C-alpha positions in Angstrom: 9.6 -5.3 3.2 10.0 -5.2 0.2 13.0 -2.8 -1.9 12.7 -2.0 -5.8 15.7 -2.1 -8.4 15.2 0.7 -10.6 17.1 2.6 -13.0 17.5 3.3 -17.2 17.8 0.5 -19.0 21.4 -1.5 -19.2 22.4 0.1 -15.8 23.1 -3.2 -14.4 20.2 -3.6 -12.5 19.4 -7.3 -13.5 22.9 -8.3 -12.6 23.0 -6.8 -9.2 19.6 -8.6 -8.7 21.1 -12.3 -9.6 24.4 -11.3 -7.2 22.1 -10.2 -4.5 19.2 -13.1 -4.7 21.0 -15.8 -6.4 17.9 -15.9 -9.0 17.6 -16.3 -12.5 16.0 -13.6 -14.5 12.9 -14.3 -16.3 12.8 -12.7 -19.6 9.3 -12.0 -20.1 9.1 -10.4 -16.7 11.0 -7.2 -18.2 8.4 -6.6 -21.2 5.5 -6.2 -18.9 5.0 -4.3 -15.8 5.0 -7.1 -12.8 8.6 -7.3 -11.4 10.7 -10.4 -10.9 10.8 -11.3 -7.5 13.5 -12.5 -5.6 13.9 -13.5 -1.7 16.8 -12.8 0.3 17.7 -13.9 3.9 19.2 -10.8 6.3 22.1 -12.2 7.9 23.0 -11.6 11.4 25.9 -13.2 13.2 24.3 -12.5 16.4 21.2 -14.7 15.4 23.6 -17.5 14.5 25.6 -17.1 17.6 22.2 -17.1 19.9 21.4 -20.6 17.6 24.5 -21.8 18.4 23.8 -21.4 22.4 20.5 -22.5 22.4 20.7 -25.5 19.2 16.9 -24.8 18.7 14.6 -27.0 16.5 14.2 -23.9 14.1 16.5 -21.2 13.0 14.6 -18.5 11.1 16.4 -15.0 9.7 14.7 -12.2 8.8 13.8 -12.1 4.7 13.9 -9.2 2.5 12.2 -9.4 -0.9 14.0 -7.5 -4.0 12.2 -6.3 -6.6 13.8 -6.2 -10.3 11.8 -3.7 -12.4 11.8 -3.3 -16.1 14.2 -0.4 -17.1 12.7 3.0 -16.9 13.5 5.1 -20.3 13.8 9.0 -19.6 11.1 10.4 -21.2 9.0 7.6 -21.9 5.0 8.0 -21.1 3.9 4.6 -22.3 1.1 2.9 -20.8 3.3 -0.4 -19.9 5.7 2.3 -18.0 2.7 4.0 -16.0 1.9 0.5 -15.3 5.6 -0.2 -13.9 5.5 3.3 -11.5 2.3 2.0 -10.0 3.4 -1.4 -9.4 6.7 -0.1 -7.5 4.5 1.4 -5.2 4.1 -1.4 -3.3 7.8 -1.1 -2.3 9.2 0.4 0.8 12.3 1.6 -0.6 14.1 2.1 -3.9 17.6 1.3 -5.2 18.2 3.4 -8.2 21.0 1.9 -10.1 23.4 4.3 -12.3 25.9 3.2 -14.5 29.5 4.4 -14.3 30.9 2.5 -17.3 33.9 3.6 -19.9 35.0 6.3 -17.5 32.0 8.2 -17.3 32.0 11.6 -15.4 30.8 12.2 -12.3 28.6 14.7 -14.1 27.0 12.0 -16.3 26.5 9.7 -12.8 24.8 12.9 -11.3 22.8 13.6 -14.8 21.4 9.9 -14.3 20.2 10.4 -10.8 18.6 13.6 -11.2 16.6 12.0 -14.6 15.4 9.4 -12.3 14.2 11.3 -9.7 12.9 13.5 -12.4 10.7 10.2 -13.9 9.7 9.6 -10.2 8.5 12.9 -9.5 6.5 12.8 -12.7 5.0 9.5 -12.4 3.3 11.0 -8.5 2.5 14.2 -10.0 0.2 12.5 -12.6 -1.5 10.3 -10.1 -2.1 13.7 -8.2 -3.2 15.4 -11.2 -5.8 12.7 -11.9 -7.2 12.8 -8.2 -7.2 16.6 -8.0 -9.2 17.0 -11.2 -11.6 14.2 -10.0 -11.7 15.7 -6.4 -12.0 19.1 -7.8 -15.3 18.1 -10.1 -17.5 16.5 -6.9 -15.9 18.4 -3.9 -19.1 20.8 -3.9 -21.2 18.1 -4.3 -23.2 17.0 -1.3 -22.1 13.3 -0.2 -20.9 11.4 3.1 -17.1 12.1 2.5 -17.6 15.5 1.4 -15.5 17.4 4.3 -12.9 14.7 4.1 -12.1 15.1 0.2 -12.1 18.6 0.7 -9.2 17.9 2.9 -7.4 15.5 0.7 -8.1 18.1 -2.3 -6.1 20.7 0.1 -3.2 18.6 0.6 -2.5 17.2 -2.6 -2.7 20.9 -3.7 -0.1 21.6 -1.1 2.1 19.1 -2.2 1.7 19.9 -6.0 2.6 23.3 -5.5 5.5 22.5 -3.5 7.0 20.0 -6.0 6.3 21.9 -9.0 8.4 25.2 -7.4 11.1 23.1 -6.1 11.2 19.7 -8.2 11.8 17.5 -5.0 9.5 16.6 -2.0 12.4 17.3 0.6 11.3 20.8 2.7 7.5 19.6 2.1 5.9 20.1 5.6 2.7 17.6 6.4 1.2 17.2 9.8 -0.2 13.8 11.0 -3.6 14.5 9.6 -2.1 15.8 6.2 0.1 12.7 6.0 -3.0 10.4 6.8 -4.7 12.4 4.2 -2.5 11.1 1.5 -0.8 7.9 2.9 -3.3 5.8 0.5 -1.1 7.0 -2.3 2.1 5.6 -1.5 4.1 8.4 -3.7 7.3 7.3 -5.1 9.4 10.4 -3.6 8.3 9.7 -0.1 10.4 6.8 -0.2 13.9 6.3 0.7 15.7 6.8 -2.5 19.3 5.2 -2.2 21.8 5.3 -5.2 23.4 2.3 -6.3 26.7 3.3 -8.4 27.5 0.1 -11.0 31.0 1.1 -12.3 33.5 -1.2 -14.3 36.6 0.7 -11.5 34.7 1.2 -8.3 37.4 2.6 -6.8 37.6 5.4 -8.8 34.0 6.5 -8.2 33.5 9.3 -5.6 29.9 9.3 -4.7 30.4 13.1 -3.0 31.2 14.2 -6.4 28.6 13.0 -8.4 25.5 13.2 -6.4 24.1 16.0 -3.5 25.5 15.1 -0.3 22.1 13.3 1.3 22.2 11.1 -1.7 26.2 10.6 -1.7 26.0 9.3 2.0 23.5 6.8 1.4 25.1 5.8 -1.7 26.7 2.0 -2.8 29.5 1.7 -5.7 30.1 -1.9 -6.8 30.6 -3.6 -10.2 27.3 -5.5 -10.3 28.4 -7.9 -13.1 31.5 -9.1 -10.9 29.1 -9.4 -8.1 27.0 -11.8 -9.9 30.0 -13.7 -11.3 31.0 -14.2 -7.4 27.3 -15.1 -6.1 27.5 -18.3 -8.9 30.7 -19.0 -7.3 30.5 -22.3 -4.7 30.9 -20.9 -1.5 34.7 -22.0 -0.8 35.9 -20.5 -3.9 34.7 -17.0 -3.0 36.7 -15.3 -0.8 39.8 -15.5 -3.0 37.8 -14.0 -5.9 36.7 -11.6 -3.8 40.3 -10.7 -2.6 41.3 -10.9 -6.3 38.8 -7.8 -7.1 39.3 -5.7 -4.0 36.0 -6.3 -2.9 36.3 -6.2 1.0 32.3 -7.4 1.2 29.8 -8.9 -1.1 26.8 -6.9 -2.5 24.1 -8.7 -0.9 24.9 -7.8 2.7 25.9 -4.2 1.6 22.5 -3.7 -0.2 20.4 -4.9 2.8 22.4 -2.7 5.3 21.7 0.3 3.1 17.9 -0.8 2.9 17.8 -1.3 6.7 19.6 2.2 7.3 17.6 4.3 4.8 14.3 2.5 6.1 15.5 3.5 9.6 14.6 -0.6 10.8 16.4 -2.5 13.6 16.0 -5.8 14.6 15.3 -7.9 18.0 15.5 -11.6 18.4 13.2 -14.1 20.6 15.4 -17.5 21.7 14.8 -20.8 23.2 14.8 -24.4 22.3 12.2 -24.3 19.8 12.9 -21.7 17.6 15.6 -18.6 17.6 14.2 -15.7 15.4 15.4 -12.3 14.2 12.0 -9.9 13.7 12.2 -6.7 12.2 10.8 -3.2 13.9 11.2 0.7 13.3 13.7 2.5 15.3 11.7 3.7 18.1 9.0 1.0 18.3 8.2 0.4 21.8 7.7 -3.1 23.4 4.0 -3.4 22.2 4.6 -2.7 18.9 7.5 -5.4 18.9 5.5 -7.7 20.6 3.0 -7.3 17.8 5.2 -8.5 15.4 5.7 -11.4 17.0 1.9 -12.2 17.2 -1.5 -9.7 17.9 -2.5 -11.7 20.8 0.9 -10.5 22.4 0.4 -7.0 21.9 -3.3 -7.1 22.7 -2.6 -8.8 26.4 0.9 -7.5 27.0 1.9 -7.4 30.7 5.7 -6.9 30.3 8.7 -8.0 28.5 11.9 -9.9 29.9 14.7 -8.2 28.2 18.8 -8.2 27.8 20.9 -7.1 25.1 22.9 -9.2 22.7 25.9 -7.6 24.1 25.4 -8.9 27.8 25.5 -12.5 26.1 28.6 -11.8 23.9 30.4 -10.6 27.1 28.6 -13.3 29.5 28.2 -16.2 27.5 25.3 -17.7 29.3 21.9 -16.6 30.5 22.3 -17.8 34.2 25.1 -15.5 34.8 23.1 -12.6 32.8 20.6 -13.1 35.5 22.8 -13.3 38.3 24.6 -9.9 37.0 21.2 -8.3 36.9 21.4 -7.5 33.0 18.1 -9.3 32.8 15.2 -6.4 32.6 11.7 -6.3 33.4 10.2 -3.1 30.5 7.0 -2.1 30.5 4.7 -1.1 26.9 6.6 2.2 26.8 10.1 0.7 26.7 11.7 1.9 23.7 13.5 -1.7 21.6 17.1 -1.5 20.7 18.9 -3.2 18.1 20.1 -6.3 19.0 17.7 -6.7 22.1 16.6 -10.4 23.1 12.9 -10.3 24.3 10.7 -12.8 25.8 7.0 -11.0 26.2 4.6 -11.8 29.1 1.0 -11.3 28.2 -2.5 -12.7 29.0 -5.4 -12.6 27.0 
């Protein structure tokens, strides 16, 4: 899973990148289209407790890749900026960093949000226009893909008309066939957008006053430079420093949780003496999909899933007791995986 940090120059993206990943920035990266990548471990106390019980040879937390892109100057249409937007399409969600320094008003923060949305939307429209122009010129020529091209052209024109009228993807209704026809474009406005307000005084910023309701509900407010400084301290000193600045939770876990919530992701676990591991799936995924995350053979030869929930483990603290109490369940292919499920997949290939 990849999360992109985007925003205008000097918004604090790179400080936030350092705070979350612990990586040192490479200045050369920020003059080109390629992002600065950094990996972060997804913390999960449930997995740590399971590992303490099983004492496995290997403990594997989920991983999240953070991509820090060059700043987007509003109105810039350089070839480099176009390449930046193209590279962003590889991300699964966009964290849009907005600055709130020196008492910037709610209106100013909201204007940054609107501006960044417009830049992202325009980047999508440029891609659409080029493809529409090409399809329109060739769609009436008899080719093997003529019918498919006609469908794609119709969908793109539908999307363009909606976006030009409403300046947003919200309210656009695509059926499964239409969605599949344009899936390969990985349009940016289809991705979750999470606002991150970088404020010198976070306690004085109310996202509900600065952003539309849906965006405000997702928003994070923090001081990226302070968070960066905290991340560079020895672990034993961080708690006091956080308390001094009134930070209840550091940026890393907050950013990870916001990304999971925006993408609708949950975690399930596999446990044993060899390895205890967290796996990530979308909410609503069934047992076969979860099995496929572990290995394709498990999905192909799926028989059943032996399942209990972490809450059962937290309450009873022993797998034998879990079984004796009837908490271990046998679930079939259509079972909907829950966040915190502990699963053992039975299969035959």
